[in-house]
FIVEXSE-171518 format. One line per 8 residues: number of its first residue (from 1); their letters; for each residue x, y, z of C-alpha. Coordinates in Angstrom, 3 decimals. Each point is the difference from the previous one (the first is absolute). Layout:
N
NUM> A> X,Y,Z ~ ...
//
This chain:
319
1> MRKNRRNN> 161.333,25.235,162.571 ~ 0.329,3.337,-1.362 ~ 1.912,-1.622,-3.445 ~ -2.982,-2.043,-0.334 ~ -2.590,3.011,-0.509 ~ 2.218,2.213,-1.878 ~ 0.681,-3.076,-2.567 ~ -4.117,0.086,0.084
9> TKKERIIM> -0.645,3.731,-0.427 ~ 2.296,-0.624,-2.875 ~ -1.500,-2.982,-1.618 ~ -3.358,2.272,0.425 ~ 1.303,3.035,-1.676 ~ 1.045,-1.842,-2.998 ~ -3.220,-1.893,-0.503 ~ -1.670,3.381,0.316
17> IASSAFVL> 2.124,1.213,-2.873 ~ -0.231,-2.685,-2.079 ~ -3.363,-0.303,0.093 ~ -0.504,3.938,-0.560 ~ 2.163,-0.386,-3.109 ~ -1.885,-2.876,-1.415 ~ -3.037,1.500,0.386 ~ 1.101,3.300,-1.945
25> SALTMTGI> 1.745,-1.898,-2.143 ~ -3.265,-2.043,-0.658 ~ -2.169,3.236,-0.550 ~ 2.385,1.618,-2.189 ~ -0.330,-2.951,-2.335 ~ -3.713,0.378,0.077 ~ 0.086,3.329,-0.510 ~ 2.051,-0.524,-3.482
33> YMKSNNAE> -1.605,-2.840,-1.106 ~ -3.675,1.558,0.248 ~ 1.227,3.378,-1.390 ~ 1.655,-2.252,-3.278 ~ -3.548,-1.496,-0.340 ~ -1.757,2.926,-0.171 ~ 2.035,1.618,-2.363 ~ 0.060,-3.134,-2.143
41> KQDDGYMI> -3.774,0.076,0.375 ~ -0.449,4.021,-0.571 ~ 2.766,-0.748,-3.357 ~ -1.804,-2.827,-1.118 ~ -1.567,0.455,-3.408 ~ 0.239,4.037,0.291 ~ 3.924,0.312,-0.670 ~ 2.855,-0.092,-2.343
49> DFTELENN> 3.236,-1.038,0.620 ~ 2.163,2.009,-2.510 ~ 3.300,-0.983,1.570 ~ -0.681,-3.770,-0.806 ~ -0.586,1.011,-3.644 ~ 2.999,1.738,-0.022 ~ 1.852,-2.923,1.458 ~ -2.073,-1.945,-2.746
57> ADDKLQEI> 1.365,2.093,-2.724 ~ 3.452,0.016,1.160 ~ 0.318,-3.665,0.173 ~ -1.883,-0.154,-3.954 ~ 2.403,2.540,-0.852 ~ 2.964,-2.330,1.068 ~ -1.374,-3.079,-1.255 ~ -0.544,1.799,-3.555
65> AGNQGMDG> 3.709,1.611,0.471 ~ 1.562,-3.192,0.805 ~ -1.618,-1.941,-2.872 ~ 0.496,2.019,-2.824 ~ 3.195,2.057,1.271 ~ -0.148,3.531,0.145 ~ 2.414,1.554,-2.172 ~ -0.472,2.298,-3.056
73> NNQADTQD> -0.935,-2.238,-2.723 ~ -3.089,-1.153,1.849 ~ -1.664,3.662,1.258 ~ -2.648,-0.345,-2.286 ~ -0.835,-3.216,1.686 ~ 0.347,0.987,3.289 ~ -2.369,3.399,-0.697 ~ -2.585,-2.740,-1.355
81> SVDSLVND> 0.607,-2.331,3.476 ~ -0.283,3.381,2.127 ~ -2.859,1.110,-1.655 ~ -1.798,-3.713,-0.219 ~ 0.783,0.607,4.082 ~ -1.504,3.207,0.416 ~ -3.647,-1.583,-1.800 ~ 0.533,-3.067,2.315
89> IAKEIDNL> 0.007,2.836,3.195 ~ -2.863,1.900,-1.608 ~ -2.035,-3.317,-0.471 ~ 0.882,-1.256,3.386 ~ -1.293,3.454,1.587 ~ -3.119,-0.022,-2.082 ~ -0.433,-3.654,1.170 ~ 0.425,0.754,3.659
97> ENDLDYLP> -2.690,3.378,-0.423 ~ -2.376,-2.542,-1.341 ~ -0.042,-1.656,3.009 ~ -0.801,2.926,1.799 ~ -3.723,-0.042,1.186 ~ -0.711,3.627,-1.159 ~ 1.130,2.021,-2.636 ~ 3.089,2.611,0.601
105> MEAGSGLV> -1.053,3.800,-0.300 ~ 1.369,3.220,0.200 ~ 0.514,1.663,3.186 ~ -2.775,2.885,0.891 ~ -2.133,-1.870,-2.711 ~ -3.640,-0.847,1.148 ~ -0.203,-3.298,-1.160 ~ 2.526,-1.360,2.308
113> TIPGLTDG> -1.751,-2.948,1.624 ~ 1.721,-2.480,2.209 ~ -1.836,-3.568,0.657 ~ -1.463,-0.501,3.697 ~ 0.713,4.207,0.572 ~ -2.565,1.700,-2.589 ~ -2.372,-2.440,-0.514 ~ -3.727,1.685,-0.148
121> VNEEVTDG> 1.765,3.759,-0.963 ~ -1.961,1.371,-2.616 ~ 2.233,-0.706,-3.568 ~ 0.323,3.017,-2.283 ~ -1.149,-0.599,-3.435 ~ 1.284,1.939,-2.785 ~ -1.419,-0.420,-3.232 ~ 0.298,2.055,-3.202
129> NELEKPAK> -2.374,2.575,1.762 ~ 2.629,1.138,1.840 ~ 1.027,3.717,-0.241 ~ 3.676,0.316,-1.557 ~ 2.529,2.458,1.213 ~ 1.018,2.688,-1.946 ~ 3.485,-0.226,-1.096 ~ 2.872,2.567,1.249
137> GDDSAVSP> -0.206,2.918,-1.553 ~ -3.057,-0.177,-1.565 ~ -1.917,3.163,0.880 ~ -2.898,-1.248,-2.061 ~ -1.017,-2.801,1.824 ~ 0.614,1.707,3.551 ~ -2.072,3.423,-0.983 ~ -3.718,-1.063,-0.960
145> SPAPSASP> -1.091,2.052,-2.908 ~ -2.305,2.968,1.661 ~ -3.645,-0.836,-0.981 ~ -1.729,2.464,-2.562 ~ -1.578,2.960,1.389 ~ -3.840,-0.048,-0.441 ~ -0.741,3.289,-1.629 ~ -2.529,1.595,2.095
153> TPSPAPEA> -3.700,0.561,-1.060 ~ -1.229,3.152,-1.104 ~ -3.088,0.582,2.975 ~ -3.213,1.411,-2.286 ~ -0.361,3.297,0.660 ~ -3.067,0.687,2.386 ~ -2.916,0.531,-2.526 ~ -1.860,3.725,0.885
161> EPETEQQE> -2.758,-0.854,1.926 ~ -2.892,2.177,-1.282 ~ -1.109,2.918,2.126 ~ -2.806,-1.714,2.881 ~ -2.948,0.719,2.040 ~ 2.480,0.665,2.694 ~ 1.925,2.838,-1.559 ~ -3.256,1.546,-1.386
169> ESSEEREV> -1.154,-0.001,3.956 ~ 3.384,1.144,1.199 ~ -0.554,3.281,-2.433 ~ -3.118,0.291,1.045 ~ 1.219,0.050,3.778 ~ 2.509,2.467,-1.008 ~ -2.783,2.458,-1.423 ~ -1.741,-0.838,3.510
177> VSRTLHFA> 2.619,0.909,1.820 ~ 0.288,3.399,-1.452 ~ -3.702,0.931,0.181 ~ -0.552,2.888,2.512 ~ -3.042,0.440,2.159 ~ -1.696,2.963,0.650 ~ -3.125,0.661,2.104 ~ -2.208,3.148,0.908
185> ESDGLLRP> -3.184,0.172,2.395 ~ -1.532,1.876,-3.239 ~ 0.411,-3.474,-1.828 ~ -1.943,-1.892,2.470 ~ -0.706,-3.421,0.459 ~ -2.217,-2.535,-1.281 ~ -2.597,-1.945,2.734 ~ 2.042,-3.118,0.716
193> VSGEVLIP> -3.652,-2.159,0.873 ~ -3.248,0.932,0.066 ~ -1.362,-0.155,3.499 ~ -0.334,3.116,2.494 ~ 2.370,1.262,2.317 ~ -0.662,-1.902,3.304 ~ 2.616,2.460,2.184 ~ 0.890,2.787,-1.566
201> FSMDSSVY> 3.178,1.816,-0.138 ~ 0.365,2.339,2.702 ~ 3.175,2.258,1.700 ~ -1.810,2.853,1.359 ~ -2.301,-2.059,2.019 ~ -0.247,-3.511,1.529 ~ -2.423,-2.655,-1.521 ~ -1.836,-2.711,1.674
209> FSTLDQFK> 1.497,-3.501,-0.740 ~ -3.005,-2.880,0.565 ~ 2.371,-2.889,0.398 ~ 2.465,1.708,2.429 ~ -3.097,1.929,1.996 ~ 1.914,2.924,-0.431 ~ 0.514,3.724,-1.607 ~ 3.606,0.923,-1.525
217> YNSALMIG> 1.263,1.361,-2.873 ~ 0.144,-1.403,-3.001 ~ 2.849,0.604,-2.679 ~ -1.685,-2.433,-2.350 ~ -3.172,-0.929,-1.825 ~ -2.046,-3.295,0.388 ~ -2.345,-0.714,-2.750 ~ -2.608,-3.044,-0.030
225> AAVGDTVS> 0.473,-2.693,-2.466 ~ -0.802,-3.630,-0.218 ~ 2.776,-2.586,0.335 ~ 1.545,-0.615,-3.247 ~ -0.650,3.483,-1.391 ~ 2.341,0.867,-2.712 ~ 1.912,2.913,0.846 ~ 1.544,2.462,-2.051
233> ACAEGKVV> 3.100,1.992,-0.259 ~ -1.215,3.658,0.604 ~ 2.889,1.732,-1.880 ~ 3.067,-0.853,-2.233 ~ 2.872,-1.183,2.813 ~ 2.641,-2.636,0.989 ~ -0.347,-2.660,2.515 ~ 2.853,0.792,2.794
241> EIFQDSEI> -1.072,-2.270,2.769 ~ -2.119,-3.287,0.631 ~ -0.539,-0.606,3.481 ~ -2.347,-1.314,2.588 ~ -1.660,2.010,2.935 ~ -1.941,-1.893,3.007 ~ -2.375,2.819,-0.609 ~ -0.761,0.909,-3.393
249> GHAVTMEL> 1.489,-3.628,-1.380 ~ 2.029,-0.337,-3.376 ~ 0.542,3.415,-1.268 ~ 2.037,1.961,-3.042 ~ 1.366,2.799,-0.190 ~ 0.516,2.182,-3.415 ~ 2.248,2.793,-0.526 ~ -2.121,2.681,-2.420
257> GDGYKITY> 2.511,2.687,-0.393 ~ 1.325,3.488,1.135 ~ -0.367,-1.656,3.834 ~ -3.510,-1.969,-0.035 ~ -0.347,-3.229,0.831 ~ -3.456,-2.078,0.586 ~ -0.377,-2.982,1.776 ~ -2.762,-2.502,-0.339
265> GQLENINV> -0.863,-2.569,2.784 ~ -2.466,-2.891,1.079 ~ 1.322,-1.794,-3.208 ~ 0.398,-3.447,-1.655 ~ 0.895,-1.583,-3.180 ~ 2.501,2.687,-0.440 ~ 0.818,0.020,-3.652 ~ 3.229,2.551,-0.258
273> TLNSYVDR> 3.578,-0.509,0.979 ~ 2.339,2.340,1.527 ~ 1.760,2.793,-2.126 ~ -2.685,-0.631,-2.632 ~ -2.133,2.979,-1.433 ~ -3.476,-0.072,-0.456 ~ -2.408,2.266,-1.896 ~ -3.097,1.984,1.103
281> GQAIATVA> -2.968,-2.519,0.089 ~ 1.855,-2.996,-0.183 ~ -1.256,-3.367,2.755 ~ 2.621,-0.191,2.404 ~ -1.538,-2.641,2.877 ~ -3.578,-0.498,0.960 ~ -1.589,0.917,3.664 ~ 0.390,-2.232,2.897
289> APTKYYSV> -2.102,-1.316,3.091 ~ 0.722,2.947,2.808 ~ 2.605,-0.150,2.562 ~ -1.169,-0.425,3.912 ~ 0.196,3.688,-0.075 ~ -2.740,1.086,-2.562 ~ -1.950,-3.590,1.098 ~ -3.210,2.470,0.310
297> EGSNLYLK> 0.525,2.088,-2.801 ~ 0.375,-2.763,-2.003 ~ 1.990,-1.225,-3.266 ~ 1.433,3.631,-1.580 ~ 2.760,1.268,-2.118 ~ 2.687,2.211,2.237 ~ 1.450,2.917,-2.011 ~ 2.449,2.674,1.035
305> LTSGDTPV> 1.689,2.290,-1.831 ~ 2.899,2.468,0.962 ~ 1.900,2.952,-0.911 ~ 3.489,-0.515,1.377 ~ -0.627,-1.075,3.505 ~ -3.488,2.657,-0.092 ~ -3.216,-2.325,-0.034 ~ -2.652,0.817,-2.735
313> NPEALFR> -3.559,-0.380,-0.211 ~ -0.221,-2.287,-3.261 ~ -3.768,0.549,-0.283 ~ 0.341,3.646,-0.970 ~ 2.056,-1.413,-2.970 ~ -2.688,-2.366,-1.332 ~ -0.851,0.581,-3.849
//
């Protein structure tokens, strides 16, 4: 029994080994066949067997040598035969190139195309308009000639402008700035409006204000005038302030010189400007409607004269 078992085991092992060897052999043969078949497909129409050409050349040389006898007397004929053989080989190479589906190109050129691989790729088209590459050593072809520099066009000299009115005005302003003002009480004042005094100047005793219904000191002079009456300058002066006050409304202050100043109030339609000079008797504004502080007294011109900080009675200086 034991012997039979051993014999069966050996048979099984032999069968397994034989089967494995057969399978490996079959796989190996299949791989070799596939590899050779792929190589033939890849080389079909795209490869040149130069070894075969060389063998054919050797065979033809031997054939020529056997037919004509390779001795010294037939060297010329042999040379002709060799040249003919070379020409035949060149023709065969040309025929092989003509059998290709595409023209061989130099490596690195942008015009190499392979059917099935480069279809649809934009082809470069060269024509006679293509720029020629400069030859080596030709510096004139490499460096372009500098463009001629355009000579600068001289700008026309600015024309001398004639003296304008502005220049004349500036000269007048310089004269005005240099004007020196002088005022003395002996020079007197021009009456600015023709109305009568409604509230007199009084710094010694109080006077009655009808609208306020009270007595108080009055450092100015209120002269009655109709709304719209022209207000004339009492003396030559320079406008130093134009302002508005709740008591006297719109007002203008002028500097008369030697520390004297005069203020005109209850004005409208003021036609003088700041820092401008005003001549004696020049119209400076018109009388406005009275403010609420003088509603009972009615429309009037507010007039105040000072020497430094001391009020002066302008009515005493009217001429």
